[in-house]
C-alpha angles and dihedrals in degrees: 000000000000117000110256101193125049117245090249091062092086091055091047091050091051091047091050091053091049092049091047090052091049091049091051091049092047090049091050092050091047093050091047092052090046092051090053095043124105087247087073103024095039087219110169095006120135114221123213102246123198087241124036099239122178119201088188092060096044099039105031098026102039099022098234115168121233092243093060091072102018096052098163099052091105098041107035144044088249126057088217133231111255115251121235092259089065090060092044092054085080105017095057084071106029131042087008094160100034111137092218089062096052092105089055093052091047090051091050093049096045099037090231115135121242110255099233118186114234111241099187102041123169123199115268092246092061121089114210127169121202089190097063094043094050093047091049095055102262106144129216094248094060091067106019101034126221097329088170086071096046116097085184116028119239137168108274094192138036094243087211123144095259089055092052092046092052089064096039093052092056111012092167089080091065109030121109135169111293088234087066099045092107095038102107091186096054113137124208119249117274138162088269093044109033123181126214119210133183133182121220133185118307119238125213114251096021129097113269089233090067090069090068121084122192130184135180095217124069104265099204095109093048090049092055091051095045100039097080091047093049091047091056092059094042099254120130113230113253118260110226122211122205119231126190100176137047092235094057094046092042093054089049091051092046089060097041095043089048093232112187120247120273088251090058094042094050093049111122093235092065092074105011111065 
């Protein structure tokens, strides 16, 4: 029987398989890069809001605290978008005729909410609670970035699963005293800037993190002053420990805040319910 295929057909077939494999790999890498790109995650993108609002002006310039506008961050899954009346608390007295605030005045007069565009937006199938993160010492900056330096707010992080898991696998890297959760200028402990923390008695009905007290000044003098007073009411004075690194302080807070293990935190049911 005459040979149908040329002898080089085997080499061409092998080459075709190799090229097909390379194409599949290249396609997979491209899709992976695309899925992580700002085009999908919207990381770093500035949205056109109905009102030109500057966090830098209000936080850094005027000194407003996060809780003033985001009132439900400590009590709800959502931090909350401030209603128009929050804006009008100030702007009924100042900048009353500013053109940039016309949408705010119209909203106040009509009773129709301003259609803000969410900057940090999780998929609908993801469950996230601001309340539990705030009460466990996760600060605003960890997720939202230095909003006090943003004239126009943008998403600092991807908010993708791998970003969440990075924190959940080692939360000690990100925890801070709950008293400093809203302090956007907080600096991590170092040999030049140590932090002293002490754990007191836990109280029923209150978050475990509230039993921890941290200060940035050596508390020895205050302890000497307070020890006799605490002794009179039967309370032992707190014993402060000095921390010069984030890892040391973070591990201490993980234990005192009763943070669940990474295995528990990375379980699918934590976020997907």
